[in-house]
VOBA-1610 file (N, C-alpha, C; in pm, whole numbers, padded with zeros to 5 digits, always signed):
BEGIN
Unk+06635+15434+03367Unk+06646+15541+03468Unk+06773+15621+03444Unk+06765+15753+03448Unk+06881+15837+03419Unk+06974+15842+03537Unk+07098+15886+03506Unk+07198+15895+03613Unk+07156+15997+03718Unk+07086+16105+03673Unk+07043+16208+03766Unk+06949+16150+03872Unk+06864+16053+03831Unk+06770+15993+03925Unk+06841+15905+04027Unk+06965+15869+03999Unk+07045+15790+04093Unk+07132+15879+04181Unk+07113+16009+04172Unk+07199+16101+04246Unk+07191+16073+04396Unk+07308+16075+04461Unk+07317+16049+04605Unk+07311+16183+04678Unk+07207+16203+04756Unk+07187+16329+04828Unk+07213+16307+04976Unk+07303+16386+05031Unk+07340+16372+05171Unk+07358+16508+05236Unk+07346+16510+05367Unk+07373+16631+05444Unk+07505+16619+05517Unk+07555+16729+05567Unk+07681+16732+05641Unk+07661+16812+05770Unk+07711+16759+05879Unk+07721+16837+06003Unk+07868+16867+06025Unk+07904+16995+06028Unk+08043+17036+06043Unk+08088+17115+05922Unk+08179+17209+05944Unk+08227+17293+05834Unk+08377+17310+05833Unk+08449+17208+05883Unk+08595+17217+05892Unk+08666+17168+05768Unk+08797+17147+05785Unk+08886+17107+05675Unk+08841+16977+05611Unk+08803+16876+05691Unk+08762+16747+05636Unk+08628+16756+05565Unk+08536+16839+05614Unk+08405+16853+05550Unk+08419+16902+05406Unk+08522+16981+05380Unk+08540+17034+05245Unk+08575+16926+05144Unk+08628+16812+05188Unk+08651+16701+05095Unk+08518+16658+05032Unk+08415+16647+05113Unk+08283+16606+05063Unk+08226+16711+04968Unk+08250+16836+04998Unk+08201+16944+04912Unk+08271+16942+04777Unk+08401+16917+04776Unk+08474+16911+04649Unk+08427+16793+04564Unk+08399+16681+04629Unk+08350+16563+04555Unk+08217+16596+04489Unk+08125+16655+04562Unk+07994+16690+04506Unk+08008+16793+04395Unk+08101+16884+04410Unk+08124+16987+04309Unk+08181+16926+04181Unk+08269+16827+04196Unk+08332+16763+04080Unk+08240+16663+04011Unk+08142+16608+04084Unk+08053+16506+04030Unk+07906+16543+04057Unk+07859+16652+03997Unk+07723+16699+04028Unk+07614+16603+03983Unk+07643+16513+03887Unk+07542+16416+03844Unk+07535+16296+03938Unk+07636+16281+04026Unk+07641+16165+04116Unk+07609+16202+04261Unk+07650+16323+04303Unk+07637+16361+04444Unk+07577+16501+04457Unk+07499+16518+04563Unk+07443+16650+04594Unk+07441+16669+04745Unk+07490+16783+04791Unk+07485+16817+04934Unk+07354+16889+04959Unk+07264+16822+05034Unk+07132+16880+05060Unk+07142+17002+05151Unk+07243+17006+05235Unk+07263+17116+05327Unk+07370+17082+05428Unk+07418+17182+05497Unk+07522+17165+05599Unk+07482+17238+05726Unk+07511+17174+05839Unk+07497+17242+05967Unk+07632+17304+06002Unk+07638+17437+05998Unk+07759+17511+06032Unk+07717+17620+06130Unk+07756+17605+06254Unk+07704+17694+06358Unk+07756+17837+06343Unk+07878+17852+06292Unk+07936+17985+06274Unk+07881+18047+06146Unk+07807+18156+06159Unk+07740+18216+06043Unk+07839+18266+05939Unk+07950+18325+05983Unk+08050+18377+05889Unk+08112+18262+05808Unk+08145+18153+05876Unk+08200+18036+05805Unk+08096+17980+05709Unk+07970+17976+05752Unk+07864+17927+05666Unk+07850+18009+05539Unk+07859+18140+05551Unk+07849+18227+05434Unk+07966+18203+05339Unk+08085+18179+05394Unk+08201+18152+05309Unk+08181+18022+05232Unk+08131+17918+05300Unk+08108+17789+05234Unk+08002+17802+05126Unk+07896+17876+05155Unk+07790+17897+05055Unk+07845+17965+04931Unk+07932+18064+04951Unk+07992+18137+04838Unk+08085+18049+04757Unk+08165+17967+04825Unk+08266+17884+04756Unk+08204+17763+04686Unk+08103+17700+04750Unk+08056+17571+04700Unk+07909+17571+04657Unk+07839+17679+04680Unk+07702+17687+04634Unk+07605+17595+04706Unk+07630+17567+04834Unk+07541+17482+04912Unk+07473+17566+05021Unk+07359+17519+05068Unk+07288+17587+05176Unk+07346+17545+05310Unk+07366+17640+05398Unk+07411+17608+05534Unk+07305+17653+05635Unk+07302+17582+05748Unk+07203+17608+05852Unk+07274+17613+05987Unk+07213+17680+06083Unk+07276+17695+06214Unk+07238+17582+06310Unk+07141+17499+06270Unk+07100+17389+06357Unk+07058+17269+06272Unk+07062+17152+06333Unk+07019+17030+06266Unk+06870+17035+06235Unk+06790+17087+06328Unk+06646+17097+06305Unk+06616+17177+06178Unk+06683+17290+06161Unk+06659+17375+06044Unk+06695+17302+05916Unk+06807+17227+05916Unk+06846+17157+05794Unk+06747+17048+05759Unk+06703+16970+05860Unk+06610+16861+05833Unk+06470+16911+05798Unk+06434+17031+05844Unk+06306+17090+05804Unk+06307+17130+05657Unk+06425+17171+05608Unk+06436+17225+05473Unk+06478+17122+05369Unk+06523+17004+05412Unk+06576+16906+05316Unk+06547+16765+05365Unk+06568+16668+05274Unk+06544+16528+05307Unk+06661+16443+05257Unk+06778+16453+05322Unk+06895+16378+05276Unk+06880+16229+05300Unk+06946+16150+05217Unk+06946+16004+05233Unk+07018+15964+05361Unk+07121+16040+05395Unk+07197+16016+05518Unk+07273+16143+05553Unk+07330+16144+05673Unk+07406+16259+05720Unk+07552+16219+05740Unk+07643+16299+05684Unk+07785+16284+05710Unk+07818+16365+05835Unk+07877+16300+05931Unk+07911+16364+06057Unk+08060+16396+06056Unk+08094+16524+06042Unk+08234+16567+06032Unk+08261+16672+06139Unk+08266+16624+06264Unk+08282+16711+06381Unk+08395+16656+06469Unk+08442+16732+06567Unk+08547+16681+06658Unk+08503+16556+06732Unk+08603+16477+06774Unk+08578+16350+06844Unk+08473+16363+06954Unk+08491+16463+07038Unk+08406+16475+07157Unk+08259+16497+07120Unk+08234+16558+07005Unk+08097+16588+06964Unk+08030+16472+06891Unk+08109+16377+06842Unk+08056+16268+06760Unk+07947+16186+06832Unk+07973+16134+06954Unk+07874+16046+07017Unk+07737+16112+07034Unk+07735+16238+07070Unk+07608+16307+07090Unk+07528+16316+06961Unk+07594+16349+06853Unk+07525+16359+06724Unk+07480+16221+06675Unk+07566+16119+06692Unk+07527+15983+06652Unk+07402+15941+06727Unk+07399+15970+06857Unk+07281+15935+06937Unk+07156+16009+06888Unk+07169+16140+06867Unk+07053+16218+06824Unk+07001+16174+06689Unk+07090+16152+06593Unk+07048+16112+06459Unk+06988+15972+06460Unk+07049+15882+06538Unk+06997+15746+06547Unk+06856+15745+06606Unk+06835+15826+06709Unk+06703+15832+06772Unk+06599+15892+06678Unk+06643+15976+06584Unk+06552+16034+06483Unk+06532+15939+06364Unk+06609+15829+06359Unk+06599+15737+06247Unk+06673+15783+06123Unk+06770+15873+06139Unk+06848+15923+06026Unk+06978+15844+06015Unk+07006+15780+05901Unk+07132+15708+05884Unk+07252+15801+05896Unk+07361+15749+05953Unk+07478+15830+05984Unk+07602+15770+05920Unk+07679+15853+05850Unk+07815+15820+05807Unk+07908+15909+05887Unk+07970+15851+05990Unk+08051+15928+06083Unk+08197+15931+06038Unk+08261+16045+06058Unk+08407+16049+06043Unk+08470+15969+06157Unk+08599+15945+06146Unk+08671+15864+06244Unk+08735+15951+06351Unk+08747+15897+06475Unk+08675+15780+06528Unk+08537+15823+06574Unk+08445+15727+06596Unk+08309+15765+06634Unk+08296+15814+06778Unk+08394+15784+06863Unk+08396+15832+07002Unk+08542+15840+07046Unk+08575+15929+07139Unk+08715+15949+07176Unk+08774+15842+07266Unk+08690+15772+07345Unk+08745+15679+07444Unk+08664+15549+07447Unk+08715+15451+07523Unk+08653+15319+07525Unk+08510+15324+07578Unk+08486+15399+07683Unk+08350+15405+07739Unk+08253+15463+07637Unk+08298+15562+07560Unk+08213+15620+07456Unk+08184+15521+07346Unk+08284+15441+07306Unk+08264+15339+07203Unk+08163+15234+07249Unk+08176+15191+07374Unk+08085+15090+07429Unk+07942+15144+07435Unk+07927+15270+07475Unk+07795+15330+07486Unk+07725+15337+07349Unk+07802+15361+07242Unk+07743+15372+07108Unk+07688+15239+07058Unk+07740+15130+07109Unk+07701+14998+07058Unk+07550+14974+07071Unk+07487+15037+07169Unk+07343+15015+07190Unk+07261+15062+07071Unk+07312+15163+06996Unk+07236+15211+06880Unk+07241+15111+06766Unk+07356+15048+06745Unk+07364+14941+06647Unk+07275+14824+06687Unk+07277+14789+06815Unk+07194+14679+06863Unk+07045+14707+06842Unk+07010+14836+06845Unk+06870+14875+06827Unk+06832+14889+06680Unk+06928+14865+06589Unk+06897+14869+06446Unk+06929+14998+06375Unk+06997+15092+06441Unk+07034+15218+06376Unk+07130+15191+06260Unk+07115+15269+06154Unk+07202+15255+06037Unk+07321+15350+06053Unk+07434+15292+06093Unk+07555+15370+06119Unk+07673+15303+06048Unk+07746+15382+05973Unk+07873+15337+05915Unk+07976+15446+05943Unk+08101+15413+05923Unk+08209+15507+05952Unk+08294+15525+05827Unk+08333+15647+05799Unk+08403+15682+05675Unk+08554+15658+05689Unk+08593+15533+05705Unk+08735+15496+05707Unk+08779+15480+05562Unk+08845+15583+05510Unk+08871+15587+05366Unk+08997+15514+05321Unk+09092+15487+05412Unk+09222+15437+05366Unk+09215+15304+05290Unk+09134+15207+05332Unk+09126+15084+05251Unk+09068+15107+05111Unk+09003+15223+05089Unk+08941+15251+04961Unk+09024+15345+04873Unk+09140+15388+04919Unk+09228+15463+04830Unk+09272+15371+04715Unk+09288+15424+04594Unk+09312+15339+04477Unk+09423+15236+04492Unk+09543+15278+04535Unk+09649+15179+04545Unk+09618+15076+04653Unk+09558+15118+04762Unk+09525+15024+04868Unk+09416+14927+04822Unk+09319+14975+04743Unk+09221+14883+04686Unk+09289+14781+04595Unk+09387+14827+04516Unk+09460+14736+04428Unk+09536+14631+04509Unk+09604+14676+04614Unk+09681+14584+04699Unk+09589+14481+04764Unk+09476+14526+04818Unk+09384+14434+04884Unk+09318+14339+04784Unk+09299+14383+04660Unk+09247+14294+04556Unk+09345+14180+04531Unk+09475+14212+04526Unk+09577+14109+04505Unk+09583+14014+04625Unk+09575+14069+04746Unk+09576+13985+04866Unk+09459+13887+04864Unk+09339+13938+04831Unk+09220+13853+04830Unk+09221+13751+04717Unk+09297+13778+04611Unk+09300+13688+04496Unk+09366+13555+04526Unk+09447+13549+04633Unk+09521+13427+04666Unk+09655+13415+04596Unk+09688+13514+04514Unk+09814+13510+04439Unk+09936+13502+04531Unk+09924+13561+04650Unk+10036+13561+04745Unk+10031+13442+04840Unk+09929+13359+04828Unk+09913+13248+04922Unk+09854+13296+05053Unk+09880+13222+05159Unk+09829+13258+05292Unk+09914+13369+05352Unk+09850+13481+05386Unk+09923+13597+05439Unk+09957+13574+05585Unk+10084+13603+05619Unk+10128+13585+05758Unk+10190+13711+05817Unk+10230+13806+05731Unk+10304+13922+05781Unk+10271+14046+05698Unk+10255+14160+05765Unk+10232+14287+05695Unk+10300+14399+05771Unk+10361+14490+05697Unk+10417+14613+05752Unk+10348+14730+05681Unk+10289+14819+05759Unk+10212+14930+05702Unk+10263+15061+05759Unk+10304+15150+05669Unk+10346+15284+05707Unk+10278+15382+05613Unk+10145+15394+05630Unk+10064+15474+05538Unk+09976+15577+05608Unk+09946+15555+05736Unk+09853+15643+05805Unk+09868+15628+05955Unk+09819+15725+06030Unk+09835+15724+06175Unk+09726+15643+06242Unk+09752+15604+06365Unk+09654+15549+06458Unk+09556+15450+06399Unk+09426+15477+06423Unk+09319+15387+06381Unk+09315+15367+06230Unk+09357+15469+06151Unk+09362+15454+06006Unk+09463+15345+05967Unk+09584+15357+06021Unk+09688+15259+05990Unk+09652+15121+06041Unk+09589+15114+06158Unk+09549+14985+06216Unk+09440+14920+06132Unk+09344+14999+06084Unk+09238+14945+05998Unk+09298+14882+05873Unk+09395+14949+05813Unk+09458+14896+05693Unk+09544+14774+05724Unk+09612+14777+05837Unk+09693+14662+05878Unk+09606+14537+05896Unk+09492+14553+05961Unk+09403+14438+05980Unk+09349+14387+05846Unk+09318+14479+05755Unk+09270+14438+05623Unk+09378+14359+05548Unk+09500+14406+05554Unk+09610+14339+05484Unk+09632+14198+05539Unk+09619+14182+05670Unk+09640+14052+05733Unk+09516+13963+05727Unk+09401+14024+05702Unk+09278+13946+05699Unk+09234+13899+05836Unk+09255+13982+05939Unk+09214+13945+06075Unk+09091+14025+06115Unk+09009+13967+06200Unk+08890+14034+06250Unk+08913+14087+06390Unk+08830+14038+06485Unk+08841+14084+06623Unk+08930+13990+06705Unk+09030+13929+06639Unk+09120+13836+06707Unk+09195+13905+06820Unk+09227+13829+06923Unk+09311+13882+07031Unk+09446+13924+06973Unk+09503+14032+07025Unk+09631+14082+06976Unk+09713+14135+07093Unk+09844+14112+07085Unk+09941+14168+07179Unk+10016+14280+07108Unk+10026+14397+07174Unk+10087+14515+07112Unk+10207+14561+07193Unk+10319+14574+07125Unk+10441+14632+07184Unk+10480+14750+07097Unk+10517+14863+07158Unk+10541+14984+07080Unk+10654+15068+07137Unk+10719+15143+07048Unk+10823+15237+07085Unk+10806+15366+07006Unk+10845+15477+07068Unk+10844+15607+07001Unk+10987+15660+06996Unk+11026+15708+06878Unk+11161+15758+06857Unk+11154+15904+06814Unk+11225+15990+06887Unk+11228+16131+06854Unk+11342+16165+06759Unk+11321+16264+06674Unk+11424+16310+06581Unk+11387+16450+06535Unk+11461+16500+06436Unk+11429+16629+06376Unk+11416+16613+06226Unk+11340+16703+06166Unk+11318+16698+06021Unk+11307+16842+05969Unk+11349+16862+05846Unk+11330+16992+05783Unk+11182+17011+05754Unk+11126+17123+05802Unk+10983+17147+05789Unk+10941+17147+05643Unk+10829+17082+05615Unk+10774+17077+05480Unk+10636+17139+05475Unk+10559+17110+05373Unk+10424+17166+05363Unk+10332+17108+05469Unk+10223+17180+05497Unk+10120+17133+05589Unk+09985+17181+05536Unk+09883+17174+05618Unk+09750+17217+05572Unk+09748+17362+05528Unk+09841+17441+05581Unk+09846+17582+05545Unk+09921+17612+05417Unk+09988+17512+05358Unk+10060+17534+05233Unk+10208+17503+05246Unk+10287+17553+05152Unk+10430+17525+05148Unk+10505+17601+05258Unk+10624+17549+05300Unk+10704+17619+05401Unk+10754+17753+05347Unk+10768+17849+05436Unk+10814+17982+05396Unk+10964+18002+05416Unk+11028+17910+05490Unk+11172+17918+05513Unk+11223+17781+05554Unk+11353+17760+05549Unk+11410+17635+05594Unk+11419+17636+05746Unk+11367+17528+05806Unk+11362+17522+05952Unk+11361+17377+05997Unk+11443+17345+06097Unk+11441+17213+06157Unk+11337+17211+06269Unk+11250+17112+06269Unk+11147+17101+06370Unk+11151+16961+06432Unk+11103+16946+06555Unk+11101+16812+06616Unk+10992+16726+06555Unk+11017+16597+06552Unk+10919+16501+06505Unk+10939+16371+06581Unk+10851+16275+06560Unk+10871+16144+06621Unk+10813+16035+06531Unk+10862+15918+06549Unk+10818+15801+06473Unk+10770+15695+06570Unk+10649+15643+06546Unk+10593+15536+06628Unk+10604+15404+06552Unk+10660+15304+06618Unk+10669+15170+06562Unk+10606+15073+06662Unk+10515+14990+06613Unk+10445+14896+06701Unk+10438+14758+06637Unk+10445+14657+06719Unk+10435+14518+06676Unk+10300+14464+06721Unk+10222+14412+06627Unk+10090+14356+06653Unk+10100+14205+06633Unk+10088+14131+06743Unk+10098+13985+06737Unk+09959+13923+06747Unk+09906+13881+06632Unk+09780+13809+06625Unk+09810+13659+06626Unk+09710+13575+06649Unk+09734+13430+06638Unk+09781+13394+06497Unk+09903+13344+06486Unk+09961+13297+06360Unk+09990+13408+06259Unk+09973+13535+06297Unk+10001+13645+06205Unk+10068+13758+06281Unk+10144+13838+06207Unk+10223+13944+06270Unk+10216+14069+06185Unk+10195+14183+06249Unk+10190+14309+06178Unk+10282+14412+06241Unk+10336+14501+06158Unk+10419+14611+06205Unk+10354+14742+06162Unk+10322+14825+06259Unk+10269+14960+06236Unk+10385+15057+06249Unk+10403+15145+06153Unk+10517+15236+06151Unk+10469+15367+06090Unk+10478+15476+06167Unk+10430+15602+06109Unk+10490+15723+06178Unk+10515+15827+06098Unk+10541+15960+06148Unk+10447+16055+06076Unk+10381+16143+06150Unk+10277+16228+06092Unk+10328+16315+05977Unk+10457+16340+05969Unk+10511+16421+05860Unk+10483+16357+05724Unk+10459+16226+05722Unk+10438+16156+05596Unk+10320+16211+05516Unk+10219+16264+05582Unk+10100+16307+05509Unk+10129+16418+05408Unk+10219+16507+05442Unk+10249+16619+05352Unk+10394+16623+05305Unk+10482+16555+05375Unk+10625+16573+05354Unk+10671+16534+05214Unk+10768+16610+05162Unk+10833+16577+05035Unk+10945+16474+05056Unk+10985+16451+05181Unk+11102+16365+05204Unk+11072+16246+05296Unk+10945+16219+05323Unk+10905+16101+05397Unk+10797+16029+05316Unk+10820+15905+05280Unk+10731+15835+05188Unk+10653+15724+05259Unk+10535+15690+05205Unk+10460+15575+05258Unk+10526+15444+05216Unk+10502+15339+05296Unk+10561+15208+05265Unk+10464+15099+05304Unk+10467+14990+05227Unk+10386+14874+05262Unk+10459+14747+05219Unk+10454+14646+05303Unk+10511+14515+05273Unk+10412+14410+05324Unk+10369+14320+05235Unk+10277+14213+05272Unk+10337+14083+05222Unk+10350+13985+05311Unk+10415+13859+05276Unk+10320+13742+05297Unk+10316+13653+05196Unk+10238+13531+05205Unk+10323+13411+05168Unk+10262+13294+05169Unk+10337+13171+05145Unk+10385+13159+05000Unk+10323+13233+04906Unk+10361+13221+04766Unk+10406+13352+04703Unk+10418+13460+04784Unk+10461+13585+04725Unk+10457+13700+04823Unk+10487+13819+04771Unk+10483+13940+04855Unk+10454+14062+04769Unk+10404+14165+04835Unk+10392+14299+04777Unk+10484+14390+04855Unk+10572+14460+04785Unk+10658+14560+04847Unk+10636+14691+04771Unk+10561+14783+04831Unk+10520+14905+04764Unk+10450+14870+04633Unk+10507+14905+04517Unk+10441+14877+04390Unk+10491+14750+04324Unk+10585+14680+04385Unk+10640+14559+04326Unk+10571+14436+04382Unk+10525+14349+04292Unk+10455+14226+04331Unk+10538+14107+04284Unk+10572+14020+04377Unk+10646+13897+04345Unk+10561+13777+04387Unk+10552+13678+04299Unk+10477+13557+04334Unk+10525+13442+04247Unk+10481+13322+04279Unk+10519+13201+04205Unk+10406+13160+04111Unk+10440+13150+03981Unk+10346+13092+03886Unk+10332+12942+03915Unk+10444+12877+03937Unk+10450+12743+03994Unk+10578+12735+04076Unk+10608+12622+04134Unk+10715+12617+04234Unk+10853+12651+04177Unk+10870+12646+04045Unk+11000+12679+03988Unk+10994+12797+03889Unk+10880+12872+03890Unk+10867+12986+03798Unk+10828+13112+03875Unk+10926+13196+03911Unk+10894+13320+03981Unk+10847+13429+03884Unk+10757+13512+03930Unk+10706+13624+03852Unk+10728+13752+03931Unk+10773+13857+03863Unk+10785+13989+03926Unk+10722+14092+03833Unk+10629+14170+03886Unk+10565+14274+03805Unk+10533+14394+03894Unk+10489+14502+03831Unk+10468+14627+03903Unk+10323+14673+03892Unk+10273+14736+03997Unk+10148+14808+03988Unk+10170+14932+03902Unk+10083+14954+03805Unk+10101+15066+03711Unk+09975+15150+03707Unk+09988+15276+03748Unk+09876+15371+03741Unk+09855+15412+03596Unk+09729+15410+03554Unk+09693+15452+03418Unk+09613+15581+03427Unk+09670+15689+03377Unk+09606+15820+03381Unk+09567+15865+03241Unk+09449+15923+03228Unk+09414+15993+03105Unk+09477+16132+03110Unk+09500+16189+02993Unk+09547+16327+02985Unk+09697+16345+02983Unk+09773+16235+02981Unk+09919+16247+02981Unk+09975+16229+02840Unk+10090+16292+02815Unk+10163+16277+02688Unk+10074+16303+02567Unk+09996+16410+02573Unk+09915+16451+02459Unk+09779+16387+02452Unk+09746+16295+02542Unk+09614+16232+02543Unk+09508+16338+02575Unk+09396+16335+02503Unk+09294+16439+02514Unk+09165+16392+02582Unk+09169+16281+02654Unk+09048+16231+02720Unk+09005+16318+02838Unk+09094+16399+02890Unk+09073+16470+03016Unk+09188+16434+03107Unk+09184+16480+03232Unk+09291+16441+03326Unk+09229+16376+03448Unk+09247+16244+03459Unk+09191+16169+03571Unk+09257+16033+03576Unk+09245+15968+03690Unk+09296+15831+03707Unk+09196+15734+03644Unk+09245+15651+03552Unk+09159+15549+03491Unk+09155+15423+03577Unk+09271+15385+03632Unk+09276+15267+03715Unk+09420+15224+03737Unk+09437+15104+03793Unk+09570+15049+03821Unk+09577+14909+03763Unk+09683+14884+03687Unk+09705+14754+03624Unk+09813+14676+03696Unk+09796+14544+03702Unk+09903+14452+03739Unk+09920+14361+03618Unk+10025+14387+03540Unk+10039+14317+03413Unk+09925+14358+03322Unk+09845+14261+03275Unk+09735+14292+03185Unk+09601+14297+03258Unk+09601+14284+03390Unk+09476+14278+03466Unk+09453+14407+03544Unk+09330+14459+03537Unk+09293+14574+03617Unk+09271+14527+03762Unk+09348+14581+03855Unk+09327+14550+03997Unk+09257+14665+04068Unk+09238+14775+03998Unk+09154+14885+04045Unk+09103+14961+03924Unk+08973+14984+03918Unk+08913+15066+03813Unk+08839+15182+03879Unk+08863+15301+03832Unk+08805+15421+03891Unk+08660+15436+03848Unk+08567+15424+03942Unk+08425+15434+03911Unk+08377+15578+03898Unk+08467+15675+03925Unk+08425+15815+03924Unk+08486+15894+03808Unk+08529+15825+03704Unk+08573+15889+03581Unk+08456+15974+03526Unk+08480+16098+03481Unk+08609+16164+03458Unk+08643+16270+03562Unk+08593+16260+03684Unk+08621+16363+03784Unk+08770+16371+03815Unk+08817+16491+03834Unk+08958+16514+03865Unk+08971+16525+04017Unk+08991+16409+04080Unk+08995+16401+04226Unk+09125+16337+04273Unk+09168+16375+04394Unk+09284+16310+04454Unk+09248+16169+04498Unk+09348+16088+04531Unk+09323+15952+04577Unk+09237+15951+04703Unk+09261+16045+04795Unk+09184+16049+04918Unk+09039+16086+04889Unk+09018+16178+04795Unk+08881+16216+04758Unk+08810+16100+04687Unk+08882+16026+04604Unk+08822+15908+04542Unk+08779+15806+04647Unk+08861+15791+04751Unk+08828+15698+04859Unk+08704+15744+04935Unk+08694+15873+04962Unk+08578+15925+05033Unk+08453+15914+04946Unk+08468+15938+04816Unk+08356+15920+04724Unk+08308+15776+04726Unk+08401+15681+04737Unk+08364+15540+04748Unk+08284+15515+04875Unk+08325+15577+04986Unk+08248+15565+05112Unk+08107+15619+05094Unk+08093+15732+05024Unk+07960+15790+05002Unk+07873+15696+04918Unk+07931+15640+04813Unk+07854+15548+04728Unk+07815+15423+04805Unk+07909+15368+04884Unk+07879+15249+04962Unk+07776+15279+05071Unk+07779+15400+05126Unk+07680+15437+05227Unk+07541+15443+05164Unk+07532+15498+05045Unk+07405+15502+04973Unk+07352+15361+04950Unk+07440+15270+04908Unk+07399+15131+04886Unk+07352+15067+05018Unk+07426+15095+05125Unk+07393+15037+05256Unk+07256+15085+05303Unk+07231+15215+05291Unk+07103+15271+05335Unk+06987+15208+05256Unk+07015+15168+05131Unk+06912+15111+05046Unk+06916+14958+05043Unk+06964+14899+05154Unk+06958+14754+05169Unk+07085+14680+05135Unk+07192+14752+05103Unk+07319+14688+05068Unk+07398+14646+05191Unk+07517+14595+05167Unk+07601+14542+05274Unk+07670+14653+05353Unk+07697+14624+05479Unk+07782+14709+05561Unk+07923+14709+05502Unk+07990+14825+05502Unk+08125+14831+05446Unk+08231+14868+05549Unk+08197+14941+05652Unk+08287+14966+05765Unk+08198+15005+05881Unk+08159+14905+05956Unk+08057+14920+06059Unk+08109+14996+06180Unk+08015+15033+06266Unk+08052+15095+06393Unk+08138+14999+06475Unk+08109+14869+06466Unk+08189+14769+06538Unk+08333+14768+06489Unk+08352+14770+06356Unk+08488+14772+06300Unk+08561+14900+06343Unk+08493+15012+06331Unk+08555+15139+06368Unk+08589+15144+06517Unk+08498+15093+06600Unk+08522+15090+06744Unk+08644+15003+06775Unk+08654+14890+06705Unk+08765+14799+06732Unk+08899+14862+06692Unk+08903+14926+06577Unk+09029+14987+06533Unk+09071+15101+06627Unk+08974+15179+06674Unk+09012+15285+06768Unk+09048+15227+06904Unk+08980+15120+06945Unk+09018+15051+07069Unk+09163+15004+07061Unk+09203+14944+06949Unk+09343+14902+06934Unk+09436+15023+06930Unk+09387+15134+06876Unk+09467+15257+06877Unk+09488+15307+07020Unk+09384+15297+07103Unk+09398+15335+07244Unk+09498+15244+07315Unk+09496+15113+07282Unk+09594+15021+07340Unk+09735+15054+07290Unk+09746+15093+07163Unk+09875+15136+07110Unk+09929+15253+07191Unk+09842+15348+07225Unk+09884+15461+07307Unk+09932+15417+07444Unk+09864+15319+07504Unk+09907+15267+07634Unk+10043+15198+07624Unk+10063+15124+07516Unk+10190+15055+07497Unk+10304+15155+07479Unk+10278+15263+07406Unk+10380+15367+07387Unk+10413+15436+07519Unk+10310+15465+07597Unk+10330+15538+07723Unk+10398+15453+07829Unk+10361+15325+07837Unk+10412+15240+07945Unk+10540+15165+07910Unk+10564+15146+07781Unk+10678+15064+07740Unk+10653+14915+07760Unk+10530+14879+07798Unk+10494+14739+07824Unk+10412+14683+07708Unk+10412+14552+07696Unk+10323+14485+07601Unk+10182+14482+07658Unk+10083+14522+07578Unk+09944+14521+07622Unk+09866+14420+07538Unk+09761+14364+07594Unk+09682+14261+07527Unk+09537+14304+07521Unk+09476+14288+07405Unk+09334+14326+07388Unk+09243+14233+07468Unk+09126+14284+07502Unk+09024+14207+07572Unk+08894+14213+07492Unk+08806+14118+07515Unk+08679+14116+07443Unk+08595+14237+07481Unk+08529+14295+07379Unk+08445+14412+07397Unk+08304+14382+07344Unk+08205+14462+07382Unk+08067+14433+07343Unk+08044+14420+07193Unk+08116+14497+07112Unk+08093+14493+06967Unk+08147+14365+06903Unk+08222+14282+06977Unk+08275+14159+06922Unk+08175+14044+06924Unk+08064+14064+06994Unk+07968+13953+07011Unk+07891+13927+06881
//
């Protein structure tokens, strides 16, 4: 069977900034992905997308489904609109890959659980665990090289994204957790944002959220300032500690045996550097002589975030065709629920404790 026959065909509802990530992936990998159509209610925006990416846009879901037969629908709309679309697609029997979070509040998350209980195929596109370096880190954690993990500090993403990665690093599920949090205000020199580079030097207000997550026998620290996503002067950080080693950013320390310490680095391997003529793309990440991440989308020239979203698309295709769940509605609901508790802890200055929810059963 040819690669073209394995092409993953999906639709998109929404035409915003995040939806364009999916369009760029399909454009860069036309033999792997195809956008069957997009629901974009604004006609002018739809015409712009059609011109830039060569995809068909429609003003309603009915029109798109009449004209195409996607394997699943990517839902890339504002929080408040997500639950309604998830309900409508689930009732039609259309598999859904929803952007995060699937609902804005706890009552909305609980209401969505009935669709999973009824057998609807719903997954959520939480891409951070699938970014290349994070996949490499989680591969090392799962390998047992660090021993039993007891502590993780994650400063890579905001809210539910950071919490999802923190839980993955610690290897915890729906365990009870106590959350204590503080917010610290400061100023920073303005850097780039979604609109591009800064046009002048300017000091702007910012804040940093730090939270302590106390799970049974494990402890996590969430630390983030939104400037990190684009800033030239604020960097991501990760620290994971186990009984036999730790990961600190790209440095991995562990014991070969009780009297032989090993220290090595995660090393990105790129094609196209220093005169190499293979093209320009990420090949993978090495730890010593072992590949801890291999890029399945070679030779596409994609950012780490786009590679992670492409992984979600591939996993969604597998899931729809009988494969395993990779980030269920229950997981997404739980991470956003903990994010809502984080907000309460920040606002009240008190320690808050999670309670059992319907998706935990």
